[in-house]
MIDOMI-572525 format. One line per 4 residues: for each residue x, z, y of N, C-alpha, C. Coordinates in nm, 3 decimals, m for minus. Layout:
! MIDOMI-572525
X Z Y X Z Y X Z Y; ...
This chain:
! MIDOMI-572525
0.096 0.020 m0.115 m0.005 m0.006 0.028 0.087 m0.033 0.174; 0.207 0.074 0.161 0.290 0.123 0.270 0.338 m0.032 0.257; 0.392 m0.124 0.127 0.471 m0.228 0.143 0.373 m0.349 0.213; 0.229 m0.353 0.205 0.159 m0.432 0.221 0.089 m0.450 0.358
0.144 m0.289 0.423 0.116 m0.211 0.552 0.193 m0.270 0.638; 0.313 m0.244 0.626 0.432 m0.328 0.663 0.478 m0.464 0.639; 0.382 m0.564 0.583 0.395 m0.657 0.619 0.288 m0.774 0.670; 0.204 m0.629 0.697 0.085 m0.653 0.834 0.134 m0.692 0.939
0.220 m0.539 0.948 0.250 m0.548 1.108 0.362 m0.619 1.119; 0.444 m0.667 1.051 0.603 m0.770 1.094 0.545 m0.798 1.110; 0.382 m0.906 1.000 0.329 m1.042 1.090 0.263 m1.075 1.231; 0.220 m0.989 1.235 0.119 m0.912 1.416 0.235 m0.943 1.497
0.351 m0.844 1.482 0.432 m0.816 1.601 0.511 m0.909 1.581; 0.566 m1.023 1.645 0.608 m1.156 1.620 0.752 m1.144 1.753; 0.824 m1.204 1.768 0.933 m1.197 1.808 0.879 m1.326 1.908; 0.884 m1.298 2.076 0.830 m1.451 2.175 0.983 m1.422 2.275
1.088 m1.538 2.234 1.166 m1.541 2.362 1.113 m1.580 2.466; 1.182 m1.576 2.560 1.146 m1.555 2.700 1.156 m1.692 2.751; 1.095 m1.753 2.789 1.140 m1.935 2.878 1.081 m1.938 3.015; 1.144 m2.059 3.047 1.092 m2.053 3.207 0.947 m2.093 3.258
0.897 m2.120 3.125 0.750 m2.068 3.234 0.684 m1.954 3.232; 0.760 m1.863 3.238 0.677 m1.707 3.286 0.736 m1.743 3.435; 0.817 m1.822 3.506 0.811 m1.788 3.694 0.730 m1.915 3.723; 0.604 m1.963 3.638 0.496 m2.033 3.642 0.368 m1.965 3.576
0.333 m1.859 3.675 0.236 m1.813 3.583 0.045 m1.866 3.653; 0.014 m1.856 3.577 m0.140 m1.903 3.644 m0.190 m1.862 3.747; m0.258 m1.880 3.814 m0.325 m1.816 3.955 m0.421 m1.706 3.882; m0.431 m1.673 3.948 m0.490 m1.517 3.992 m0.629 m1.485 4.044
m0.545 m1.546 4.195 m0.686 m1.520 4.281 m0.698 m1.659 4.337; m0.854 m1.729 4.378 m0.828 m1.792 4.484 m0.846 m1.938 4.359; m0.813 m1.954 4.287 m0.794 m2.065 4.205 m0.836 m2.175 4.193; m0.808 m2.287 4.218 m0.846 m2.400 4.271 m0.796 m2.426 4.437
m0.836 m2.371 4.514 m0.834 m2.397 4.663 m0.661 m2.382 4.730; m0.665 m2.421 4.834 m0.543 m2.468 4.869 m0.504 m2.259 4.915; m0.565 m2.128 4.877 m0.481 m2.039 4.880 m0.454 m1.965 4.782; m0.443 m2.068 4.600 m0.421 m2.059 4.493 m0.292 m1.936 4.529
m0.314 m1.880 4.449 m0.203 m1.712 4.468 m0.190 m1.650 4.287; m0.084 m1.664 4.258 m0.021 m1.635 4.143 0.045 m1.481 4.091; 0.105 m1.442 4.038 0.112 m1.307 4.019 0.280 m1.279 4.087; 0.337 m1.371 4.098 0.436 m1.367 4.203 0.463 m1.383 4.329
0.343 m1.437 4.342 0.303 m1.450 4.509 0.268 m1.320 4.569; 0.187 m1.240 4.469 0.072 m1.130 4.504 0.226 m1.043 4.506; 0.286 m1.068 4.444 0.478 m0.968 4.423 0.550 m0.960 4.600; 0.522 m1.079 4.605 0.611 m1.103 4.756 0.466 m1.059 4.836
0.411 m1.054 4.830 0.267 m1.028 4.947 0.313 m0.853 4.971; 0.299 m0.809 4.835 0.316 m0.678 4.843 0.461 m0.609 4.881; 0.540 m0.600 4.866 0.680 m0.610 4.885 0.707 m0.625 5.041; 0.660 m0.752 5.123 0.636 m0.765 5.256 0.580 m0.699 5.313
0.456 m0.675 5.279 0.383 m0.543 5.361 0.458 m0.373 5.360; 0.499 m0.374 5.212 0.590 m0.241 5.192 0.716 m0.249 5.264; 0.742 m0.326 5.296 0.860 m0.340 5.390 0.856 m0.301 5.549; 0.716 m0.405 5.593 0.694 m0.398 5.695 0.640 m0.251 5.722
0.541 m0.159 5.644 0.542 m0.083 5.677 0.615 0.090 5.654; 0.778 0.036 5.600 0.836 0.142 5.573 0.874 0.144 5.706; 0.952 0.000 5.752 1.032 0.013 5.886 0.935 0.080 5.994; 0.820 0.034 6.033 0.741 0.080 6.128 0.752 0.254 6.126
0.709 0.288 5.943 0.669 0.446 5.952 0.811 0.548 6.022; 0.935 0.417 5.959 1.070 0.503 5.994 1.076 0.524 6.167; 1.045 0.404 6.214 1.109 0.359 6.380 0.977 0.419 6.488; 0.865 0.440 6.424 0.745 0.439 6.535 0.786 0.629 6.592
0.861 0.682 6.557 0.881 0.825 6.685 1.021 0.807 6.632; 1.135 0.700 6.746 1.227 0.771 6.657 1.274 0.907 6.754; 1.358 0.958 6.699 1.446 1.085 6.775 1.549 1.100 6.804; 1.627 1.157 6.887 1.737 1.192 6.905 1.843 1.234 6.764
1.799 1.356 6.695 1.830 1.392 6.586 1.700 1.359 6.474; 1.788 1.262 6.419 1.660 1.233 6.337 1.633 1.300 6.206; 1.494 1.250 6.137 1.483 1.349 6.003 1.562 1.235 5.917; 1.487 1.288 5.798 1.535 1.202 5.674 1.502 1.092 5.613
1.395 1.070 5.719 1.338 0.972 5.678 1.386 0.842 5.794; 1.339 0.899 5.889 1.429 0.786 5.969 1.614 0.773 6.003; 1.640 0.874 5.957 1.780 0.867 5.888 1.833 0.711 5.792; 1.716 0.796 5.705 1.770 0.643 5.571 1.727 0.532 5.643
1.645 0.520 5.693 1.588 0.358 5.757 1.716 0.299 5.854; 1.745 0.431 5.962 1.866 0.382 6.004 2.063 0.323 5.956; 2.003 0.442 5.883 2.116 0.384 5.786 2.144 0.250 5.723; 2.008 0.221 5.641 2.007 0.108 5.623 2.011 m0.048 5.745
1.995 m0.017 5.838 2.002 m0.106 5.967 2.134 m0.070 5.988; 2.230 0.031 6.002 2.388 0.053 6.035 2.461 m0.067 5.904; 2.420 m0.045 5.784 2.475 m0.121 5.748 2.481 m0.286 5.755; 2.390 m0.358 5.779 2.389 m0.469 5.817 2.443 m0.501 5.966
2.441 m0.394 6.085 2.447 m0.396 6.236 2.611 m0.412 6.215; 2.659 m0.293 6.162 2.769 m0.237 6.153 2.855 m0.368 6.095; 2.870 m0.368 5.956 2.925 m0.420 5.853 2.919 m0.559 5.799; 2.849 m0.618 5.862 2.785 m0.754 5.893 2.778 m0.863 6.009
2.691 m0.749 6.087 2.657 m0.858 6.206 2.802 m0.828 6.325; 2.834 m0.698 6.350 2.962 m0.700 6.436 3.090 m0.649 6.407; 3.084 m0.675 6.267 3.190 m0.757 6.235 3.255 m0.829 6.218; 3.166 m0.961 6.234 3.182 m1.054 6.212 3.187 m1.119 6.365
3.085 m1.090 6.404 2.977 m1.203 6.501 3.075 m1.121 6.646; 3.148 m0.985 6.662 3.112 m0.951 6.742 3.009 m0.820 6.807; 3.058 m0.741 6.912 2.895 m0.730 6.947 2.785 m0.760 7.039; 2.845 m0.899 7.138 2.751 m0.937 7.154 2.669 m1.050 7.081
2.746 m1.102 6.959 2.719 m1.214 6.899 2.635 m1.179 6.786; 2.679 m1.006 6.758 2.625 m0.973 6.651 2.477 m0.923 6.677; 2.465 m0.845 6.805 2.353 m0.816 6.855 2.193 m0.901 6.889; 2.289 m1.016 6.911 2.195 m1.114 6.948 2.168 m1.205 6.801
2.203 m1.208 6.689 2.172 m1.254 6.589 2.155 m1.108 6.464; 2.119 m0.996 6.498 2.082 m0.912 6.436 1.972 m0.892 6.370; 1.861 m0.917 6.443 1.737 m0.930 6.371 1.684 m1.031 6.282; 1.788 m1.111 6.279 1.746 m1.214 6.145 1.814 m1.192 6.040
1.976 m1.148 6.096 2.003 m1.069 5.964 1.981 m0.965 5.949; 1.925 m0.871 5.977 1.827 m0.766 5.901 1.707 m0.822 5.841; 1.681 m0.905 5.894 1.546 m0.944 5.843 1.576 m0.980 5.641; 1.652 m1.076 5.675 1.684 m1.183 5.521 1.792 m1.109 5.465
1.871 m0.987 5.491 1.913 m0.888 5.439 1.788 m0.810 5.325; 1.682 m0.742 5.409 1.594 m0.669 5.364 1.513 m0.700 5.267; 1.458 m0.828 5.342 1.422 m0.913 5.269 1.390 m0.966 5.126; 1.553 m0.999 5.103 1.614 m1.050 4.985 1.636 m0.922 4.894
1.681 m0.816 4.903 1.692 m0.698 4.868 1.520 m0.671 4.826; 1.472 m0.626 4.901 1.323 m0.622 4.832 1.250 m0.706 4.735; 1.265 m0.848 4.762 1.212 m0.941 4.655 1.313 m0.940 4.540; 1.465 m0.899 4.489 1.485 m0.905 4.416 1.484 m0.771 4.320
1.476 m0.659 4.407 1.477 m0.544 4.352 1.342 m0.531 4.221; 1.172 m0.592 4.262 1.086 m0.611 4.178 1.132 m0.667 4.050; 1.209 m0.734 4.036 1.268 m0.761 3.868 1.276 m0.652 3.770; 1.280 m0.521 3.828 1.289 m0.401 3.756 1.197 m0.293 3.759
1.056 m0.320 3.888 0.975 m0.227 3.908 0.908 m0.257 3.803; 0.819 m0.147 3.725 0.786 m0.139 3.610 0.601 m0.214 3.693; 0.617 m0.295 3.569 0.421 m0.363 3.643 0.448 m0.473 3.714; 0.562 m0.505 3.754 0.624 m0.618 3.838 0.721 m0.697 3.727
0.811 m0.626 3.719 0.870 m0.726 3.573 0.937 m0.887 3.638; 0.956 m0.919 3.761 1.020 m0.996 3.788 1.037 m1.044 3.931; 1.180 m1.076 3.943 1.151 m1.093 4.125 1.082 m1.171 4.159; 1.042 m1.146 4.293 1.010 m1.253 4.360 1.064 m1.353 4.470
1.202 m1.309 4.409 1.310 m1.433 4.459 1.395 m1.529 4.307; 1.295 m1.525 4.229 1.356 m1.610 4.118 1.234 m1.742 4.083; 1.185 m1.759 4.195 1.109 m1.917 4.198 1.173 m1.949 4.331; 1.167 m2.086 4.326 1.286 m2.136 4.429 1.237 m2.174 4.596
1.082 m2.071 4.608 1.079 m2.105 4.773 1.107 m2.007 4.850; 1.096 m1.856 4.757 1.196 m1.804 4.899 1.308 m1.813 4.921; 1.403 m1.831 4.818 1.549 m1.863 4.823 1.562 m1.990 4.929; 1.480 m2.114 4.894 1.566 m2.214 4.977 1.445 m2.194 5.135
1.327 m2.107 5.121 1.344 m2.106 5.273 1.438 m2.025 5.295; 1.482 m1.905 5.297 1.600 m1.832 5.338 1.706 m1.947 5.401; 1.751 m2.018 5.259 1.872 m2.102 5.287 1.826 m2.198 5.435; 1.693 m2.249 5.436 1.720 m2.355 5.499 1.708 m2.282 5.672
1.634 m2.119 5.678 1.658 m2.049 5.798 1.793 m2.001 5.839; 1.902 m1.957 5.746 2.028 m1.924 5.784 2.076 m2.067 5.811; 2.062 m2.222 5.789 2.093 m2.377 5.798 2.086 m2.396 5.936; 1.941 m2.328 5.949 1.866 m2.376 6.133 2.016 m2.302 6.224
2.002 m2.163 6.173 2.036 m2.082 6.272 2.215 m2.123 6.253; 2.267 m2.135 6.173 2.413 m2.200 6.214 2.385 m2.263 6.300; 2.336 m2.474 6.231 2.308 m2.560 6.341 2.290 m2.488 6.488; 2.163 m2.431 6.460 2.138 m2.402 6.684 2.291 m2.328 6.723
2.351 m2.233 6.644 2.435 m2.136 6.707 2.557 m2.211 6.772; 2.626 m2.326 6.704 2.716 m2.424 6.693 2.672 m2.499 6.840; 2.568 m2.563 6.795 2.482 m2.672 6.939 2.458 m2.588 7.015; 2.428 m2.502 7.071 2.367 m2.396 7.175 2.554 m2.375 7.246
2.621 m2.339 7.134 2.802 m2.292 7.233 2.846 m2.422 7.279; 2.848 m2.519 7.170 2.959 m2.626 7.223 2.878 m2.752 7.141; 2.828 m2.770 7.213 2.696 m2.897 7.190 2.812 m3.008 7.147; 2.889 m3.103 7.218 2.959 m3.159 7.161 3.090 m3.111 7.032
3.115 m3.030 7.062 3.254 m2.992 7.002 3.243 m2.953 6.843; 3.130 m2.919 6.859 3.081 m2.839 6.712 3.025 m2.960 6.589; 2.982 m3.051 6.635 2.957 m3.186 6.590 3.086 m3.265 6.546; 3.219 m3.283 6.642 3.277 m3.332 6.636 3.405 m3.288 6.556
3.426 m3.103 6.561 3.496 m3.083 6.503 3.469 m2.994 6.340; 3.315 m2.974 6.345 3.284 m3.038 6.208 3.315 m3.128 6.126; 3.286 m3.228 6.194 3.325 m3.391 6.091 3.466 m3.412 6.076; 3.504 m3.373 6.188 3.616 m3.446 6.218 3.760 m3.327 6.270
3.764 m3.260 6.150 3.895 m3.169 6.198 4.014 m3.200 6.271; 4.036 m3.098 6.347 4.167 m3.120 6.426 4.288 m3.135 6.377; 4.381 m3.189 6.326 4.525 m3.174 6.341 4.552 m3.295 6.205; 4.404 m3.379 6.165 4.414 m3.496 6.051 4.452 m3.570 6.068
4.585 m3.664 6.035 4.633 m3.816 6.138 4.473 m3.851 6.083; 4.466 m3.974 6.169 4.335 m4.062 6.148 4.289 m4.184 6.021; 4.363 m4.180 6.002 4.325 m4.243 5.871 4.297 m4.218 5.778; 4.257 m4.052 5.754 4.245 m4.008 5.650 4.125 m3.892 5.695
4.050 m3.940 5.798 3.892 m3.926 5.836 3.793 m4.009 5.734; 3.888 m4.102 5.692 3.805 m4.178 5.609 3.778 m4.154 5.495; 3.833 m4.031 5.414 3.812 m3.997 5.318 3.730 m3.793 5.351; 3.805 m3.763 5.484 3.800 m3.630 5.496 3.646 m3.630 5.550
3.612 m3.705 5.642 3.518 m3.714 5.742 3.344 m3.682 5.618; 3.343 m3.769 5.548 3.206 m3.765 5.446 3.250 m3.629 5.351; 3.345 m3.602 5.345 3.376 m3.469 5.216 3.299 m3.356 5.330; 3.386 m3.329 5.474 3.312 m3.247 5.550 3.152 m3.227 5.549
3.108 m3.407 5.595 2.980 m3.395 5.590 2.887 m3.346 5.476; 2.925 m3.375 5.361 2.849 m3.300 5.243 2.838 m3.142 5.244; 3.044 m3.077 5.272 3.023 m2.965 5.218 2.981 m2.905 5.353; 2.959 m2.971 5.472 2.926 m2.846 5.559 2.783 m2.840 5.572
2.706 m2.971 5.608 2.571 m2.965 5.602 2.479 m3.016 5.525; 2.540 m3.000 5.370 2.467 m3.044 5.271 2.448 m2.939 5.153; 2.599 m2.911 5.087 2.616 m2.795 5.013 2.570 m2.700 5.076; 2.582 m2.657 5.198 2.602 m2.483 5.250 2.461 m2.432 5.236
2.328 m2.489 5.213 2.190 m2.426 5.197 2.186 m2.423 5.086; 2.221 m2.581 4.964 2.215 m2.549 4.845 2.277 m2.432 4.776; 2.405 m2.419 4.827 2.464 m2.323 4.701 2.438 m2.169 4.761; 2.348 m2.154 4.882 2.285 m2.035 4.909 2.171 m1.999 4.864
2.079 m2.145 4.800 1.959 m2.112 4.707 2.025 m2.104 4.621; 2.086 m2.184 4.557 2.093 m2.189 4.377 2.190 m2.060 4.332; 2.273 m1.990 4.446 2.288 m1.907 4.426 2.229 m1.750 4.391; 2.127 m1.761 4.457 2.048 m1.627 4.489 1.923 m1.645 4.307
1.858 m1.789 4.376 1.772 m1.830 4.239 1.846 m1.746 4.097; 1.977 m1.848 4.098 2.033 m1.857 3.952 2.008 m1.727 3.881; 2.057 m1.597 3.973 2.115 m1.484 3.977 1.986 m1.391 3.918; 1.855 m1.416 3.992 1.728 m1.380 3.966 1.669 m1.415 3.839
1.654 m1.520 3.805 1.634 m1.629 3.722 1.661 m1.573 3.519; 1.855 m1.594 3.569 1.904 m1.534 3.456 1.873 m1.392 3.394; 1.863 m1.313 3.496 1.870 m1.165 3.516 1.709 m1.115 3.417; 1.621 m1.209 3.512 1.465 m1.199 3.417 1.470 m1.226 3.237
1.539 m1.318 3.250 1.550 m1.405 3.138 1.617 m1.304 3.004; 1.707 m1.234 3.084 1.833 m1.137 2.994 1.743 m0.999 2.941; 1.648 m0.931 3.063 1.622 m0.849 3.047 1.506 m0.870 2.907; 1.412 m1.016 2.987 1.314 m1.012 2.890 1.328 m1.026 2.745
1.452 m1.112 2.745 1.502 m1.080 2.606 1.561 m0.973 2.565; 1.575 m0.893 2.593 1.621 m0.770 2.578 1.495 m0.632 2.511; 1.430 m0.628 2.592 1.317 m0.549 2.593 1.199 m0.654 2.508; 1.169 m0.789 2.478 1.109 m0.810 2.388 1.159 m0.785 2.230
1.313 m0.806 2.217 1.389 m0.734 2.100 1.357 m0.620 2.032; 1.360 m0.551 2.118 1.327 m0.411 2.105 1.175 m0.349 2.085; 1.106 m0.462 2.149 0.928 m0.427 2.109 0.935 m0.485 1.922; 0.987 m0.625 1.884 0.977 m0.634 1.786 1.066 m0.575 1.673
1.166 m0.541 1.760 1.257 m0.430 1.582 1.183 m0.294 1.592; 1.154 m0.253 1.696 1.083 m0.091 1.664 0.929 m0.158 1.585; 0.866 m0.204 1.615 0.714 m0.281 1.616 0.691 m0.333 1.475; 0.769 m0.456 1.474 0.783 m0.565 1.398 0.787 m0.516 1.232
0.905 m0.392 1.204 0.950 m0.378 1.094 0.918 m0.236 1.098; 0.947 m0.215 0.940 0.914 m0.056 0.886 1.051 m0.004 0.830; 1.133 m0.043 0.842 1.303 m0.035 0.760 1.395 0.038 0.877; 1.493 0.107 0.806 1.585 0.153 0.858 1.659 0.099 0.987
1.647 m0.022 0.943 1.753 m0.138 1.024 1.711 m0.140 1.168; 1.581 m0.158 1.095 1.487 m0.216 1.249 1.496 m0.142 1.336; 1.491 0.007 1.328 1.492 0.089 1.396 1.631 0.081 1.480; 1.730 0.096 1.416 1.878 0.064 1.460 1.889 m0.027 1.519
1.894 m0.125 1.541 1.843 m0.267 1.605 1.780 m0.232 1.728; 1.688 m0.167 1.721 1.574 m0.153 1.834 1.667 m0.099 1.940; 1.719 0.065 1.879 1.788 0.156 1.957 1.898 0.063 2.009; 1.941 m0.017 1.986 2.115 m0.135 2.028 2.010 m0.171 2.122
1.903 m0.271 2.122 1.837 m0.343 2.215 1.797 m0.305 2.306; 1.777 m0.166 2.301 1.695 m0.071 2.411 1.786 m0.011 2.491; 1.913 m0.002 2.431 2.013 0.068 2.538 2.091 m0.071 2.589; 2.108 m0.145 2.556 2.129 m0.269 2.619 2.045 m0.295 2.758
1.902 m0.303 2.712 1.845 m0.348 2.825 1.829 m0.242 2.924; 1.879 m0.076 2.889 1.840 0.029 2.985 1.987 0.000 3.079; 2.095 m0.042 3.044 2.208 m0.102 3.089 2.197 m0.162 3.179; 2.151 m0.299 3.174 2.134 m0.441 3.214 2.034 m0.380 3.346
1.916 m0.282 3.313 1.832 m0.280 3.411 1.925 m0.214 3.502; 1.979 m0.123 3.545 2.048 m0.083 3.601 2.157 m0.153 3.736; 2.207 m0.221 3.639 2.238 m0.362 3.685 2.259 m0.415 3.729; 2.137 m0.457 3.699 2.050 m0.578 3.781 2.032 m0.519 3.925
2.015 m0.390 3.937 1.998 m0.298 4.067 2.124 m0.316 4.160; 2.219 m0.323 4.103 2.357 m0.338 4.158 2.340 m0.529 4.222; 2.282 m0.591 4.086 2.279 m0.727 4.135 2.194 m0.792 4.217; 2.061 m0.675 4.227 2.015 m0.724 4.383 2.054 m0.697 4.479
2.109 m0.615 4.527 2.173 m0.482 4.612 2.296 m0.635 4.680; 2.414 m0.655 4.575 2.470 m0.763 4.582 2.451 m0.885 4.621; 2.353 m0.953 4.594 2.287 m1.081 4.609 2.233 m1.078 4.767; 2.145 m0.990 4.824 2.083 m0.948 4.972 2.242 m0.985 5.035
2.302 m0.873 4.985 2.434 m0.836 5.083 2.511 m0.973 5.111; 2.552 m1.063 5.007 2.650 m1.203 4.991 2.564 m1.270 5.066; 2.404 m1.301 5.028 2.320 m1.407 5.138 2.340 m1.388 5.247; 2.325 m1.251 5.306 2.339 m1.186 5.480 2.473 m1.213 5.469
2.606 m1.202 5.423 2.716 m1.144 5.444 2.722 m1.360 5.526; 2.752 m1.443 5.413 2.775 m1.547 5.389 2.683 m1.651 5.543; 2.599 m1.581 5.607 2.438 m1.660 5.667 2.592 m1.603 5.821; 2.615 m1.497 5.830 2.743 m1.445 5.926 2.816 m1.526 5.958
2.882 m1.556 5.787 3.039 m1.638 5.826 2.964 m1.758 5.848; 2.886 m1.817 5.825 2.852 m1.944 5.920 2.846 m1.936 6.027; 2.763 m1.827 6.086 2.766 m1.822 6.238 2.877 m1.805 6.327; 2.963 m1.728 6.259 3.092 m1.710 6.265 3.199 m1.839 6.291
3.166 m1.949 6.208 3.226 m2.074 6.188 3.161 m2.124 6.346; 3.025 m2.096 6.339 2.985 m2.217 6.408 3.022 m2.188 6.613; 3.036 m1.992 6.620 3.070 m1.964 6.751 3.225 m1.951 6.763; 3.300 m1.989 6.650 3.479 m1.953 6.676 3.501 m2.025 6.805
3.553 m1.971 6.884 3.614 m2.057 7.001 3.676 m2.219 7.009; 3.712 m2.220 6.903 3.807 m2.377 6.873 3.762 m2.493 6.853; 3.634 m2.444 6.836 3.490 m2.568 6.872 3.526 m2.587 6.984
């Protein structure tokens, strides 16, 4: 009887490998309309609202001696202001571009972190829309900063780097055009997107395997493998938190670096 029970249970609990279709869930609200929303869009909206509420609550009654909550908000803002904006762009330009750098950092961070939040279990930035939009914003800001400060020299020096013999511009200029004006937004988009996609697939694989080993077997080796995949799943969940923070930091840092290059005096 026990053997029959084990056989039925093992047939009922099957292992389902994660697939790319998980990033394109079915609509749950307003299906068939221009306002159609799936699970990932809802996660994005929830995190944007949460982000706005947190910063509103943390800054609405500022005091000279901050409390714990205000201090935490100020610490986060100072991370972007001091370590990214002012460090790379100086105080004047750092404060000028601080709003957009701060928005990019915290939006990417909050959308990344949903990949390990129970109930969400997928990053809001794991579909190309958000990474692409933020990369375009970064790119437009970079172009704007360069043209605003050096209308002629910006494009000239970007496409025709000084000090290069004229005949070599036949090769150098197309390379500079692609690397500066094409690859930058592409690499920004893909770096963030691929990290979030791979992280979700890996966690889904590990926890799916854990469920399968614990419930699909009634033998000791199933529990052994299940404990192993569970341990790896917990470890990679902690690692995903680090990845979520690092990707937000790197995306913001690269945006600041591009702005620094656009504003450099040699242009």
